PDB file as gemmi writes it, atoms N, CA and C in Angstrom:
CRYST1    1.000    1.000    1.000  90.00  90.00  90.00 P 1                      
ATOM      1  N   MET A   1      87.003 105.969  64.644  1.00  0.00           N  
ATOM      2  CA  MET A   1      86.215 106.003  63.436  1.00  0.00           C  
ATOM      3  C   MET A   1      84.765 106.471  63.835  1.00  0.00           C  
ATOM      4  N   GLY A   2      84.064 106.840  63.019  1.00  0.00           N  
ATOM      5  CA  GLY A   2      82.811 107.231  63.011  1.00  0.00           C  
ATOM      6  C   GLY A   2      81.789 106.223  63.326  1.00  0.00           C  
ATOM      7  N   LYS A   3      80.423 106.509  63.794  1.00  0.00           N  
ATOM      8  CA  LYS A   3      79.311 105.565  64.035  1.00  0.00           C  
ATOM      9  C   LYS A   3      78.744 105.351  62.523  1.00  0.00           C  
ATOM     10  N   CYS A   4      78.416 103.957  62.561  1.00  0.00           N  
ATOM     11  CA  CYS A   4      77.764 103.497  61.351  1.00  0.00           C  
ATOM     12  C   CYS A   4      76.292 103.865  61.180  1.00  0.00           C  
ATOM     13  N   LYS A   5      75.962 104.454  60.168  1.00  0.00           N  
ATOM     14  CA  LYS A   5      74.497 105.006  59.996  1.00  0.00           C  
ATOM     15  C   LYS A   5      73.506 104.051  59.394  1.00  0.00           C  
ATOM     16  N   SER A   6      74.367 103.295  58.304  1.00  0.00           N  
ATOM     17  CA  SER A   6      73.478 102.401  57.549  1.00  0.00           C  
ATOM     18  C   SER A   6      74.317 101.190  57.242  1.00  0.00           C  
ATOM     19  N   TYR A   7      73.781 100.324  56.402  1.00  0.00           N  
ATOM     20  CA  TYR A   7      74.455  99.047  55.949  1.00  0.00           C  
ATOM     21  C   TYR A   7      75.213  99.341  54.722  1.00  0.00           C  
ATOM     22  N   TYR A   8      75.220 100.548  54.028  1.00  0.00           N  
ATOM     23  CA  TYR A   8      75.837 100.971  52.951  1.00  0.00           C  
ATOM     24  C   TYR A   8      76.881 101.487  53.024  1.00  0.00           C  
ATOM     25  N   GLN A   9      77.503 101.866  54.527  1.00  0.00           N  
ATOM     26  CA  GLN A   9      78.565 102.641  54.700  1.00  0.00           C  
ATOM     27  C   GLN A   9      79.587 101.397  54.624  1.00  0.00           C  
ATOM     28  N   SER A  10      80.920 101.776  54.904  1.00  0.00           N  
ATOM     29  CA  SER A  10      82.154 101.020  54.797  1.00  0.00           C  
ATOM     30  C   SER A  10      82.455 100.429  56.065  1.00  0.00           C  
ATOM     31  N   VAL A  11      83.270  99.317  56.100  1.00  0.00           N  
ATOM     32  CA  VAL A  11      83.672  98.755  57.189  1.00  0.00           C  
ATOM     33  C   VAL A  11      84.579  99.623  58.181  1.00  0.00           C  
ATOM     34  N   GLN A  12      85.150 100.695  57.435  1.00  0.00           N  
ATOM     35  CA  GLN A  12      85.953 101.626  58.091  1.00  0.00           C  
ATOM     36  C   GLN A  12      85.428 102.420  59.110  1.00  0.00           C  
ATOM     37  N   CYS A  13      84.124 102.264  59.235  1.00  0.00           N  
ATOM     38  CA  CYS A  13      83.285 102.893  60.513  1.00  0.00           C  
ATOM     39  C   CYS A  13      83.641 102.175  61.713  1.00  0.00           C  
ATOM     40  N   LEU A  14      84.074 100.937  61.660  1.00  0.00           N  
ATOM     41  CA  LEU A  14      84.324 100.244  62.928  1.00  0.00           C  
ATOM     42  C   LEU A  14      85.861 100.180  63.242  1.00  0.00           C  
ATOM     43  N   ARG A  15      86.131  99.914  64.623  1.00  0.00           N  
ATOM     44  CA  ARG A  15      87.469  99.748  64.895  1.00  0.00           C  
ATOM     45  C   ARG A  15      87.841  98.298  64.566  1.00  0.00           C  
ATOM     46  N   GLU A  16      89.371  98.326  64.524  1.00  0.00           N  
ATOM     47  CA  GLU A  16      89.808  97.224  64.180  1.00  0.00           C  
ATOM     48  C   GLU A  16      89.514  95.823  64.896  1.00  0.00           C  
ATOM     49  N   ASN A  17      89.613  96.040  66.236  1.00  0.00           N  
ATOM     50  CA  ASN A  17      89.146  94.903  67.114  1.00  0.00           C  
ATOM     51  C   ASN A  17      87.567  94.493  66.918  1.00  0.00           C  
ATOM     52  N   GLN A  18      86.651  95.634  66.543  1.00  0.00           N  
ATOM     53  CA  GLN A  18      85.493  95.157  66.183  1.00  0.00           C  
ATOM     54  C   GLN A  18      85.307  94.242  65.007  1.00  0.00           C  
ATOM     55  N   LEU A  19      85.976  94.754  64.052  1.00  0.00           N  
ATOM     56  CA  LEU A  19      86.054  93.989  62.851  1.00  0.00           C  
ATOM     57  C   LEU A  19      86.427  92.576  63.007  1.00  0.00           C  
ATOM     58  N   MET A  20      87.602  92.412  63.615  1.00  0.00           N  
ATOM     59  CA  MET A  20      88.276  91.148  63.705  1.00  0.00           C  
ATOM     60  C   MET A  20      87.261  90.274  64.799  1.00  0.00           C  
ATOM     61  N   ALA A  21      86.594  90.725  65.633  1.00  0.00           N  
ATOM     62  CA  ALA A  21      85.680  90.137  66.557  1.00  0.00           C  
ATOM     63  C   ALA A  21      84.462  89.459  65.753  1.00  0.00           C  
ATOM     64  N   LEU A  22      83.946  90.465  64.663  1.00  0.00           N  
ATOM     65  CA  LEU A  22      82.867  90.027  64.115  1.00  0.00           C  
ATOM     66  C   LEU A  22      83.149  89.024  62.984  1.00  0.00           C  
ATOM     67  N   MET A  23      84.270  89.074  62.292  1.00  0.00           N  
ATOM     68  CA  MET A  23      84.780  88.138  61.447  1.00  0.00           C  
ATOM     69  C   MET A  23      85.022  86.857  62.092  1.00  0.00           C  
ATOM     70  N   SER A  24      85.377  86.704  63.225  1.00  0.00           N  
ATOM     71  CA  SER A  24      85.848  85.505  63.931  1.00  0.00           C  
ATOM     72  C   SER A  24      84.434  84.606  64.292  1.00  0.00           C  
ATOM     73  N   LEU A  25      83.247  85.518  64.126  1.00  0.00           N  
ATOM     74  CA  LEU A  25      82.038  84.754  64.695  1.00  0.00           C  
ATOM     75  C   LEU A  25      81.660  84.019  63.441  1.00  0.00           C  
ATOM     76  N   LEU A  26      82.102  84.353  62.280  1.00  0.00           N  
ATOM     77  CA  LEU A  26      81.534  83.667  60.930  1.00  0.00           C  
ATOM     78  C   LEU A  26      82.508  82.581  60.617  1.00  0.00           C  
ATOM     79  N   SER A  27      82.067  81.496  59.958  1.00  0.00           N  
ATOM     80  CA  SER A  27      82.850  80.439  59.572  1.00  0.00           C  
ATOM     81  C   SER A  27      83.511  80.646  58.265  1.00  0.00           C  
ATOM     82  N   LEU A  28      84.554  80.061  57.987  1.00  0.00           N  
ATOM     83  CA  LEU A  28      85.186  80.123  56.649  1.00  0.00           C  
ATOM     84  C   LEU A  28      84.269  79.841  55.434  1.00  0.00           C  
ATOM     85  N   ARG A  29      83.285  79.234  55.863  1.00  0.00           N  
ATOM     86  CA  ARG A  29      82.422  78.736  54.625  1.00  0.00           C  
ATOM     87  C   ARG A  29      81.531  80.080  54.309  1.00  0.00           C  
ATOM     88  N   ASP A  30      81.107  80.763  55.255  1.00  0.00           N  
ATOM     89  CA  ASP A  30      80.463  82.020  55.122  1.00  0.00           C  
ATOM     90  C   ASP A  30      81.459  83.074  54.670  1.00  0.00           C  
ATOM     91  N   PHE A  31      82.611  83.155  55.191  1.00  0.00           N  
ATOM     92  CA  PHE A  31      83.472  84.119  54.775  1.00  0.00           C  
ATOM     93  C   PHE A  31      84.788  83.599  54.353  1.00  0.00           C  
ATOM     94  N   PRO A  32      85.060  83.305  53.261  1.00  0.00           N  
ATOM     95  CA  PRO A  32      86.360  82.541  52.735  1.00  0.00           C  
ATOM     96  C   PRO A  32      87.368  83.674  53.087  1.00  0.00           C  
ATOM     97  N   GLU A  33      88.680  83.084  53.010  1.00  0.00           N  
ATOM     98  CA  GLU A  33      89.926  83.831  53.263  1.00  0.00           C  
ATOM     99  C   GLU A  33      89.947  85.056  52.205  1.00  0.00           C  
ATOM    100  N   PRO A  34      89.875  84.839  50.933  1.00  0.00           N  
ATOM    101  CA  PRO A  34      89.820  86.106  50.010  1.00  0.00           C  
ATOM    102  C   PRO A  34      88.676  87.133  50.438  1.00  0.00           C  
ATOM    103  N   VAL A  35      87.717  86.797  51.064  1.00  0.00           N  
ATOM    104  CA  VAL A  35      86.624  87.879  51.352  1.00  0.00           C  
ATOM    105  C   VAL A  35      87.228  88.657  52.476  1.00  0.00           C  
ATOM    106  N   ARG A  36      87.713  87.762  53.367  1.00  0.00           N  
ATOM    107  CA  ARG A  36      88.413  88.446  54.826  1.00  0.00           C  
ATOM    108  C   ARG A  36      89.366  89.232  54.166  1.00  0.00           C  
ATOM    109  N   GLY A  37      90.256  88.812  53.327  1.00  0.00           N  
ATOM    110  CA  GLY A  37      91.520  89.654  52.974  1.00  0.00           C  
ATOM    111  C   GLY A  37      90.858  90.943  52.254  1.00  0.00           C  
ATOM    112  N   ALA A  38      89.945  90.919  51.386  1.00  0.00           N  
ATOM    113  CA  ALA A  38      89.258  92.143  50.798  1.00  0.00           C  
ATOM    114  C   ALA A  38      88.639  92.990  51.894  1.00  0.00           C  
ATOM    115  N   LEU A  39      88.093  92.669  52.845  1.00  0.00           N  
ATOM    116  CA  LEU A  39      87.420  93.671  54.011  1.00  0.00           C  
ATOM    117  C   LEU A  39      88.609  94.121  54.620  1.00  0.00           C  
ATOM    118  N   MET A  40      89.733  93.495  54.768  1.00  0.00           N  
ATOM    119  CA  MET A  40      90.833  93.976  55.603  1.00  0.00           C  
ATOM    120  C   MET A  40      91.508  95.038  54.627  1.00  0.00           C  
ATOM    121  N   LEU A  41      91.876  94.753  53.264  1.00  0.00           N  
ATOM    122  CA  LEU A  41      92.225  95.910  52.561  1.00  0.00           C  
ATOM    123  C   LEU A  41      91.434  97.089  52.567  1.00  0.00           C  
ATOM    124  N   ARG A  42      90.002  97.071  52.556  1.00  0.00           N  
ATOM    125  CA  ARG A  42      89.081  98.149  52.600  1.00  0.00           C  
ATOM    126  C   ARG A  42      89.303  98.751  53.984  1.00  0.00           C  
ATOM    127  N   TYR A  43      89.340  98.146  54.917  1.00  0.00           N  
ATOM    128  CA  TYR A  43      89.666  98.623  56.263  1.00  0.00           C  
ATOM    129  C   TYR A  43      91.019  99.508  56.511  1.00  0.00           C  
ATOM    130  N   HIS A  44      91.982  98.819  56.156  1.00  0.00           N  
ATOM    131  CA  HIS A  44      93.207  99.367  56.287  1.00  0.00           C  
ATOM    132  C   HIS A  44      93.760 100.347  55.438  1.00  0.00           C  
ATOM    133  N   HIS A  45      93.552 100.068  54.061  1.00  0.00           N  
ATOM    134  CA  HIS A  45      94.153 100.784  53.060  1.00  0.00           C  
ATOM    135  C   HIS A  45      92.997 101.601  52.252  1.00  0.00           C  
ATOM    136  N   GLY A  46      91.797 101.482  52.503  1.00  0.00           N  
ATOM    137  CA  GLY A  46      90.683 102.330  52.143  1.00  0.00           C  
ATOM    138  C   GLY A  46      90.658 102.048  50.517  1.00  0.00           C  
ATOM    139  N   TYR A  47      90.562 100.689  50.136  1.00  0.00           N  
ATOM    140  CA  TYR A  47      90.346 100.319  48.687  1.00  0.00           C  
ATOM    141  C   TYR A  47      88.825 100.341  48.637  1.00  0.00           C  
ATOM    142  N   SER A  48      88.485 100.540  47.166  1.00  0.00           N  
ATOM    143  CA  SER A  48      87.115 100.557  46.817  1.00  0.00           C  
ATOM    144  C   SER A  48      86.719  98.976  46.724  1.00  0.00           C  
ATOM    145  N   LEU A  49      85.267  98.741  46.524  1.00  0.00           N  
ATOM    146  CA  LEU A  49      84.969  97.366  46.514  1.00  0.00           C  
ATOM    147  C   LEU A  49      85.726  96.723  45.108  1.00  0.00           C  
ATOM    148  N   SER A  50      85.668  97.497  44.085  1.00  0.00           N  
ATOM    149  CA  SER A  50      86.250  96.730  42.954  1.00  0.00           C  
ATOM    150  C   SER A  50      87.691  96.682  43.146  1.00  0.00           C  
ATOM    151  N   GLN A  51      88.442  97.440  43.801  1.00  0.00           N  
ATOM    152  CA  GLN A  51      89.873  97.399  43.903  1.00  0.00           C  
ATOM    153  C   GLN A  51      90.177  96.192  44.835  1.00  0.00           C  
ATOM    154  N   ALA A  52      89.464  96.166  45.850  1.00  0.00           N  
ATOM    155  CA  ALA A  52      89.730  95.104  46.854  1.00  0.00           C  
ATOM    156  C   ALA A  52      89.366  93.537  46.318  1.00  0.00           C  
ATOM    157  N   ALA A  53      88.229  93.441  45.467  1.00  0.00           N  
ATOM    158  CA  ALA A  53      87.794  92.321  44.782  1.00  0.00           C  
ATOM    159  C   ALA A  53      88.958  91.700  43.730  1.00  0.00           C  
ATOM    160  N   VAL A  54      89.426  92.852  43.043  1.00  0.00           N  
ATOM    161  CA  VAL A  54      90.538  92.411  42.002  1.00  0.00           C  
ATOM    162  C   VAL A  54      91.747  92.003  42.783  1.00  0.00           C  
ATOM    163  N   LYS A  55      92.097  92.655  43.849  1.00  0.00           N  
ATOM    164  CA  LYS A  55      93.467  92.156  44.422  1.00  0.00           C  
ATOM    165  C   LYS A  55      93.431  91.059  45.288  1.00  0.00           C  
ATOM    166  N   THR A  56      92.285  90.539  45.603  1.00  0.00           N  
ATOM    167  CA  THR A  56      91.945  89.190  46.307  1.00  0.00           C  
ATOM    168  C   THR A  56      91.264  88.196  45.512  1.00  0.00           C  
ATOM    169  N   SER A  57      91.105  88.244  44.164  1.00  0.00           N  
ATOM    170  CA  SER A  57      90.519  87.451  43.306  1.00  0.00           C  
ATOM    171  C   SER A  57      89.163  86.910  43.734  1.00  0.00           C  
ATOM    172  N   THR A  58      88.370  87.886  44.111  1.00  0.00           N  
ATOM    173  CA  THR A  58      86.897  87.524  44.497  1.00  0.00           C  
ATOM    174  C   THR A  58      85.986  88.453  43.658  1.00  0.00           C  
ATOM    175  N   THR A  59      84.889  88.448  43.912  1.00  0.00           N  
ATOM    176  CA  THR A  59      83.801  89.361  43.160  1.00  0.00           C  
ATOM    177  C   THR A  59      83.609  90.640  44.097  1.00  0.00           C  
ATOM    178  N   ARG A  60      83.250  91.605  43.405  1.00  0.00           N  
ATOM    179  CA  ARG A  60      82.780  92.795  44.193  1.00  0.00           C  
ATOM    180  C   ARG A  60      81.411  92.673  44.897  1.00  0.00           C  
ATOM    181  N   GLN A  61      80.658  91.660  44.437  1.00  0.00           N  
ATOM    182  CA  GLN A  61      79.321  91.422  44.903  1.00  0.00           C  
ATOM    183  C   GLN A  61      79.499  90.458  46.231  1.00  0.00           C  
ATOM    184  N   ALA A  62      80.502  89.670  46.358  1.00  0.00           N  
ATOM    185  CA  ALA A  62      80.750  88.831  47.492  1.00  0.00           C  
ATOM    186  C   ALA A  62      81.425  89.854  48.750  1.00  0.00           C  
ATOM    187  N   VAL A  63      82.206  90.814  48.322  1.00  0.00           N  
ATOM    188  CA  VAL A  63      82.803  91.655  49.236  1.00  0.00           C  
ATOM    189  C   VAL A  63      81.614  92.659  49.786  1.00  0.00           C  
ATOM    190  N   SER A  64      80.822  93.080  48.899  1.00  0.00           N  
ATOM    191  CA  SER A  64      79.657  93.916  49.293  1.00  0.00           C  
ATOM    192  C   SER A  64      78.767  93.247  50.219  1.00  0.00           C  
ATOM    193  N   ARG A  65      78.595  92.017  50.018  1.00  0.00           N  
ATOM    194  CA  ARG A  65      77.520  91.140  50.717  1.00  0.00           C  
ATOM    195  C   ARG A  65      78.233  90.954  52.108  1.00  0.00           C  
ATOM    196  N   ALA A  66      79.423  90.649  52.165  1.00  0.00           N  
ATOM    197  CA  ALA A  66      80.259  90.513  53.442  1.00  0.00           C  
ATOM    198  C   ALA A  66      80.249  91.519  54.258  1.00  0.00           C  
ATOM    199  N   GLU A  67      80.474  92.770  53.720  1.00  0.00           N  
ATOM    200  CA  GLU A  67      80.475  94.016  54.345  1.00  0.00           C  
ATOM    201  C   GLU A  67      79.198  94.561  54.887  1.00  0.00           C  
ATOM    202  N   LYS A  68      78.142  94.030  54.224  1.00  0.00           N  
ATOM    203  CA  LYS A  68      76.852  94.476  54.781  1.00  0.00           C  
ATOM    204  C   LYS A  68      76.439  93.538  55.893  1.00  0.00           C  
ATOM    205  N   LYS A  69      76.861  92.460  55.915  1.00  0.00           N  
ATOM    206  CA  LYS A  69      76.421  91.313  56.808  1.00  0.00           C  
ATOM    207  C   LYS A  69      77.386  91.771  58.142  1.00  0.00           C  
ATOM    208  N   ILE A  70      78.449  92.119  58.035  1.00  0.00           N  
ATOM    209  CA  ILE A  70      79.457  92.521  59.077  1.00  0.00           C  
ATOM    210  C   ILE A  70      78.848  93.684  59.862  1.00  0.00           C  
ATOM    211  N   LEU A  71      78.366  94.918  59.021  1.00  0.00           N  
ATOM    212  CA  LEU A  71      77.780  95.943  59.453  1.00  0.00           C  
ATOM    213  C   LEU A  71      76.487  95.727  60.229  1.00  0.00           C  
ATOM    214  N   MET A  72      75.542  94.950  59.398  1.00  0.00           N  
ATOM    215  CA  MET A  72      74.285  94.321  60.354  1.00  0.00           C  
ATOM    216  C   MET A  72      74.444  93.706  61.471  1.00  0.00           C  
ATOM    217  N   MET A  73      75.593  92.882  61.431  1.00  0.00           N  
ATOM    218  CA  MET A  73      75.909  92.242  62.815  1.00  0.00           C  
ATOM    219  C   MET A  73      76.166  93.198  63.838  1.00  0.00           C  
ATOM    220  N   HIS A  74      77.159  94.081  63.590  1.00  0.00           N  
ATOM    221  CA  HIS A  74      77.416  95.051  64.572  1.00  0.00           C  
ATOM    222  C   HIS A  74      76.368  96.084  64.993  1.00  0.00           C  
ATOM    223  N   ASP A  75      75.401  96.316  64.216  1.00  0.00           N  
ATOM    224  CA  ASP A  75      74.220  97.130  64.477  1.00  0.00           C  
ATOM    225  C   ASP A  75      73.317  96.463  65.530  1.00  0.00           C  
ATOM    226  N   VAL A  76      73.065  95.070  65.182  1.00  0.00           N  
ATOM    227  CA  VAL A  76      72.177  94.182  66.128  1.00  0.00           C  
ATOM    228  C   VAL A  76      72.770  93.942  67.525  1.00  0.00           C  
ATOM    229  N   ILE A  77      74.277  93.660  67.433  1.00  0.00           N  
ATOM    230  CA  ILE A  77      74.952  93.578  68.685  1.00  0.00           C  
ATOM    231  C   ILE A  77      75.006  94.773  69.471  1.00  0.00           C  
ATOM    232  N   THR A  78      75.243  95.976  68.836  1.00  0.00           N  
ATOM    233  CA  THR A  78      75.105  97.151  69.565  1.00  0.00           C  
ATOM    234  C   THR A  78      73.854  97.428  70.059  1.00  0.00           C  
ATOM    235  N   ALA A  79      72.802  97.125  69.226  1.00  0.00           N  
ATOM    236  CA  ALA A  79      71.459  97.554  69.725  1.00  0.00           C  
ATOM    237  C   ALA A  79      71.041  96.695  70.912  1.00  0.00           C  
ATOM    238  N   VAL A  80      71.350  95.215  71.007  1.00  0.00           N  
ATOM    239  CA  VAL A  80      70.939  94.548  72.035  1.00  0.00           C  
ATOM    240  C   VAL A  80      71.768  94.771  73.408  1.00  0.00           C  
ATOM    241  N   TYR A  81      73.135  95.099  73.186  1.00  0.00           N  
ATOM    242  CA  TYR A  81      73.879  95.612  74.246  1.00  0.00           C  
ATOM    243  C   TYR A  81      73.315  96.814  74.991  1.00  0.00           C  
ATOM    244  N   VAL A  82      73.014  97.949  73.997  1.00  0.00           N  
ATOM    245  CA  VAL A  82      72.177  99.073  74.648  1.00  0.00           C  
ATOM    246  C   VAL A  82      70.907  98.846  75.220  1.00  0.00           C  
ATOM    247  N   ALA A  83      70.064  98.108  74.827  1.00  0.00           N  
ATOM    248  CA  ALA A  83      68.742  97.628  75.396  1.00  0.00           C  
ATOM    249  C   ALA A  83      69.083  97.101  76.618  1.00  0.00           C  
ATOM    250  N   GLN A  84      69.966  96.087  76.814  1.00  0.00           N  
ATOM    251  CA  GLN A  84      70.254  95.283  78.059  1.00  0.00           C  
ATOM    252  C   GLN A  84      70.934  96.346  78.935  1.00  0.00           C  
ATOM    253  N   SER A  85      71.733  97.101  78.627  1.00  0.00           N  
ATOM    254  CA  SER A  85      72.336  98.099  79.612  1.00  0.00           C  
ATOM    255  C   SER A  85      71.410  99.142  80.113  1.00  0.00           C  
ATOM    256  N   THR A  86      70.229  99.696  79.325  1.00  0.00           N  
ATOM    257  CA  THR A  86      69.276 100.523  79.824  1.00  0.00           C  
ATOM    258  C   THR A  86      68.369  99.708  80.760  1.00  0.00           C  
ATOM    259  N   SER A  87      68.180  98.467  80.549  1.00  0.00           N  
ATOM    260  CA  SER A  87      66.971  97.625  81.325  1.00  0.00           C  
ATOM    261  C   SER A  87      67.863  97.478  82.587  1.00  0.00           C  
ATOM    262  N   LEU A  88      69.209  97.337  82.674  1.00  0.00           N  
ATOM    263  CA  LEU A  88      69.739  97.311  83.933  1.00  0.00           C  
ATOM    264  C   LEU A  88      69.669  98.506  84.838  1.00  0.00           C  
ATOM    265  N   ASP A  89      69.915  99.586  84.038  1.00  0.00           N  
ATOM    266  CA  ASP A  89      69.718 100.999  84.846  1.00  0.00           C  
ATOM    267  C   ASP A  89      68.444 101.307  85.513  1.00  0.00           C  
ATOM    268  N   CYS A  90      67.325 100.619  84.869  1.00  0.00           N  
ATOM    269  CA  CYS A  90      66.077 100.718  85.458  1.00  0.00           C  
ATOM    270  C   CYS A  90      65.684 100.002  86.557  1.00  0.00           C  
ATOM    271  N   GLU A  91      66.238  99.040  86.826  1.00  0.00           N  
ATOM    272  CA  GLU A  91      66.328  98.024  88.199  1.00  0.00           C  
ATOM    273  C   GLU A  91      66.784  98.633  89.347  1.00  0.00           C  
TER     274      GLU A  91                                                      
END                                                                             
């Protein structure tokens, strides 16, 4: 999949193992099962926000917030990793 350029892109720009790792970092209180299911529907089947929300009985806003949170976490972790690896190259 391609690289994420903004928080408004889909979770489809992540690889499946990245998505699963990021979801495992968050508690079920932050990411309830219906929201996790909606994110997986968006990733695997390309559902829209509305379709995924209806299919999993959650709100479109909850799915959108979760997707933005996942993408933001991915960007932060990637930035830290890149910064750390470049600082090691300089030593």
